[in-house]
N, C-alpha and C positions, 0 to 999 in steps of 0.2 A: 614852383614848388615841389611838385611830385617827383620832378628830374631830380632835385638836389636832395630828395628822400630815398631814392633808391637803393642807396647804399647802408641806409640805415634800418633799422627795425619800427618805426614808428606805427607801420598800418595804414598808412595814409591812403586815401582812394580819393578820385573825382572824375565826373565824365565831361562836365560841360566845359572846364579850364577857367570856370569862373571862381570855385570854391573848392576847397579839400577839406575834407572827412576825416577827421585824425580820431581814434577810439584812445580814449584815457582812464584813469581808474576814477580821478575826482576834478568833475569839471571845474567848478569854481575855483578850486586850490589850482588847476593848470593855467587859468584864466590869471588869477591874481599874479602868479609866479610869472608869467609871461609879461603882464602889464611893467612889473618890477623891471624887465630886461627891454621896456620901450617899444612892446607889441602889443597890439590893440587886436585881439579875439573874439569870438563869442561863445559862450557855452552851448552845445548844441541841445539842450533840453527842449527849447523851443521848437524846434526842427523836426526832432524825432518823434515817433510814436511807439515803437516796440524794440529800438534797437538800443544797445547797452551805452551808457557814458562816452560822450566824445565833443570835441570842439570843431566850431566852424570856420575855416581861414579863407578869406577873400584874399586871391591869388592874382585876379586877373589884370592887376596893375604894378604887381609886385615885380622888380628888375631881378634879372636872374641873381645879380651880387646879393641883392636884399635875401633872395630864397635861401640861397647858401649858406646866409648868416641865419636866418630863421630857423634852419632845418637843424644847424648847430645847437643854436640858443635852446629849440625843442628836444633835441635828443638830451641834451644835458640836463634840461627839466625832467622828463619823463625816464631819466637812469634813476635806478631806487637808492634811497641814501643809505649806505652801509653803518650798522650800528644802531640804528634808528627804530625802535619798535612803537606801534601803534597803538600797544595794550599797557 
């Protein structure tokens, strides 16, 4: 996954190779949108103390072809929707 996201601006990071930490604006919404696309990820809330919102993605057993598809789906989901206001 980190290799798959090198060309994107997701801000993903990971040290162990087991999990990747991806900063997001809204954890719950991102988790739900990824689930709708067929991906299971965790909201980062239970894994963080002082860092901003993020999702935790376990990538240790994710085949390279799937990581490319995940990175593409994640980039699409994180892309701001034009013409939509939160207020």
